[in-house]
C-alpha positions in Angstrom: 93.6 149.1 158.1 89.1 150.5 157.6 89.5 147.8 155.6 91.0 144.9 157.9 88.3 146.4 160.5 85.6 146.1 158.5 86.2 142.8 157.1 87.0 141.5 161.0 83.5 143.3 161.9 81.9 141.2 159.3 83.6 138.3 160.4 82.3 138.8 164.2 78.9 139.2 163.0 78.9 136.2 160.4 78.3 138.0 157.7 79.4 137.9 154.4 82.9 139.6 153.6 82.6 141.4 149.9 78.7 142.7 151.0 78.4 142.7 154.6 74.8 141.6 154.1 74.2 138.3 153.4 74.5 135.4 156.0 77.0 133.1 156.4 75.1 129.8 157.6 71.4 129.0 157.8 71.4 126.8 160.5 74.0 126.6 163.3 76.6 124.4 161.5 75.4 124.6 157.9 76.5 127.1 155.7 75.0 128.5 152.9 77.4 127.6 149.3 76.9 131.2 148.5 75.8 134.5 149.5 71.8 135.2 149.6 72.5 139.0 148.6 75.7 139.1 146.2 75.9 135.4 145.2 79.6 135.0 146.4 80.9 131.7 146.5 81.9 131.1 150.3 84.0 128.1 149.3 86.6 128.1 146.7 87.8 124.8 146.1 87.9 121.6 148.1 88.8 121.7 151.5 88.6 125.0 151.6 87.6 125.4 155.4 90.5 122.8 156.8 92.8 125.2 157.7 89.9 126.7 159.6 89.4 124.1 161.5 92.9 123.5 162.5 93.0 126.6 163.5 89.8 126.8 165.4 91.4 123.5 167.2 94.6 124.8 168.4 93.4 127.8 169.8 90.9 126.0 171.9 93.5 123.4 173.0 95.4 126.6 174.3 92.8 127.7 175.9 92.0 124.9 177.8 96.3 124.4 178.4 95.9 128.2 179.8 93.7 127.4 182.7 94.5 123.5 183.2 97.9 123.6 183.0 98.5 126.1 185.9 95.5 124.3 188.1 98.0 121.2 187.6 100.7 122.5 188.7 99.1 123.7 192.1 99.7 120.7 194.6 96.4 120.9 196.2 93.7 120.5 193.1 93.6 116.8 192.7 95.0 115.6 188.9 91.8 114.1 188.4 89.9 117.6 189.3 92.1 119.0 186.4 90.9 116.8 183.8 87.8 115.9 184.5 87.1 119.7 184.5 89.3 120.4 181.4 88.2 117.8 179.1 84.1 118.9 178.0 86.3 122.2 177.4 88.4 120.4 174.5 85.0 119.3 173.1 82.7 122.3 173.6 85.2 125.8 172.3 85.6 124.0 168.9 82.2 123.4 168.8 81.2 127.0 170.2 84.1 129.1 167.7 83.2 126.2 165.0 81.1 129.4 163.0 83.4 132.1 163.8 86.7 130.7 162.6 85.2 130.1 159.2 84.4 133.5 159.4 87.5 134.5 160.5 89.2 132.6 157.2 86.8 133.5 154.6 87.8 137.4 155.3 91.2 137.1 155.9 91.1 135.4 152.6 89.4 138.5 150.4 91.7 140.5 152.7 94.7 138.8 151.3 93.5 138.2 147.9 91.2 141.3 147.9 88.5 140.0 144.7 89.8 141.2 141.3 86.5 143.3 139.3 86.3 143.1 136.1 86.1 146.1 133.8 83.4 144.5 130.8 
C-alpha cells in the first residue's frame, strides 16, 4: 500500500514515477520524452497514452453528466440553460485533467508492471 500511495503522490505532483524528482512536463501540454533526472523513458510504445486519454474523457463526461442530469430533471430550469451551462465543461475538463491523466496512467503502469533492475 505504501508503494501505491508513493506512486499516486508522484502522479498528483506530476513527477517521474521512478525517481519522484524529474518533472513530466516542460510546457503545459508537452511532456518530456525521458525523465530529466533518472532518464526513464515515459512513452513505452506508440499509442501508450491512448487509454489515458480515453479514461480522461470518460471521467470528464461523467462529471458533466453528474451535474447536468439532475439539473435537467428539474422542470423549473429550461433545457437550453442546462445545455449552455454544461457544454463548456465537456471541453474544459479534459484539458484540465490532461496532465494528471497521463501522470496517473504512467504511475499505475509502474505499479502494475514494476521495473526489473538488472544485476549487471
